[in-house]
C-alpha positions, 0 to 999 in steps of 0.5 A: 226613793218611794217604792210601792206595790200595786196589785194588777187588778186594783183601781183607785180614783187617786191613782199615782201619776205616770212619773210616780208609777215609774217607781212601782215594783212588781208583786214578785219583787215585793215577795223577793224582798220579803224572803230576803228580810225573813232570811236576815231575821233567821226564820219566818216565825221570828219575822212574823212575831217581830212584825205582828203578822200571823205565821199562817198569813205570812205562809199564805203571802209567801205561797202567793195565796194572799197579797201582802197587807199593810203590816208586811208592806210597812215592815218592808218599807213599801207603800201600797199604790194604785196605778192605772193607765201607765204600765 
């Protein structure tokens, strides 16, 4: 199953179709998956090191100050998607 994250304020000319948008997850669900992955790893520092993510950046993502970038999404098996007009 394709699972995608999309920021509410994003737009792209190659937006997903409405059928594909049905599988888009909310940013909160992505953070929940990230927290679960960190817990499985044993620590945020260990998870960050394993996936080549800076610990400060990871802390910012977990606190909601920044959006998860490509490395975090890839580590979680989530694709970034831009959706318009369906949600």
